[in-house]
C-alpha positions as a printed Julia matrix, in Angstrom:
65×3 Matrix{Float64}:
  0.0     0.0    0.0
  1.23    3.45  -0.77
 -0.36    5.34   2.1
  1.02    5.48   5.6
 -0.09    3.06   8.3
 -1.03    5.86  10.73
 -3.51    7.19   8.16
 -5.25    3.82   7.78
 -5.26    2.35  11.29
 -5.32    3.45  14.91
 -2.63    2.71  17.51
 -4.97    0.22  19.17
 -5.66   -1.68  15.95
 -1.95   -2.05  15.2
 -1.18   -3.0   18.82
 -3.85   -5.71  18.73
 -2.54   -7.21  15.48
  1.1    -7.18  16.64
  0.17   -8.57  20.05
 -1.79  -11.41  18.48
  1.16  -12.14  16.16
  3.58  -12.3   19.1
  1.2   -14.61  20.99
  1.14  -16.82  17.87
 -2.6   -16.29  17.37
 -1.85  -14.9   13.89
  0.72  -16.0   11.35
  3.16  -13.49   9.92
  1.31  -13.67   6.62
 -2.0   -12.83   8.3
 -0.43   -9.93  10.2
  1.14   -8.55   7.03
 -2.18   -8.75   5.21
 -4.12   -7.05   8.02
 -1.6    -4.22   8.23
 -1.13   -4.0    4.47
  2.64   -4.36   4.75
  5.37   -6.4    3.14
  7.62   -8.62   5.26
 10.36   -6.04   5.89
  7.91   -3.33   6.99
  5.97   -5.77   9.14
  9.09   -6.95  10.96
 10.12   -3.3   11.5
  6.8    -2.66  13.28
  7.14   -5.87  15.32
 10.62   -4.8   16.49
  9.39   -1.28  17.29
  6.43   -2.72  19.24
  8.74   -4.95  21.3
 11.14   -2.09  22.06
  8.55    0.52  23.0
  6.14   -1.7   24.93
  3.24    0.24  26.41
  4.59    3.51  24.94
  4.15    2.16  21.4
  2.69    4.59  18.9
  2.32    4.44  15.13
  2.77    8.18  14.74
  6.02    9.05  12.98
  8.98   10.0   15.15
 10.08   13.4   13.98
 12.67   15.7   15.41
 12.75   19.33  14.43
 15.73   21.59  14.79
């Protein structure tokens, strides 16, 4: 998909999908399809979810000078 994940889904929706994937309730293929991502992008979100824990957000991290 060409649009950004934060424009299509809410934090809670993404959290639920990633949580279910990590609990092995969803396969990687199912998670990728639900999020509309390819493997590399999906695994990036999984890693980010694991690192951030309860502070996880799908909004882009931007720093302004």
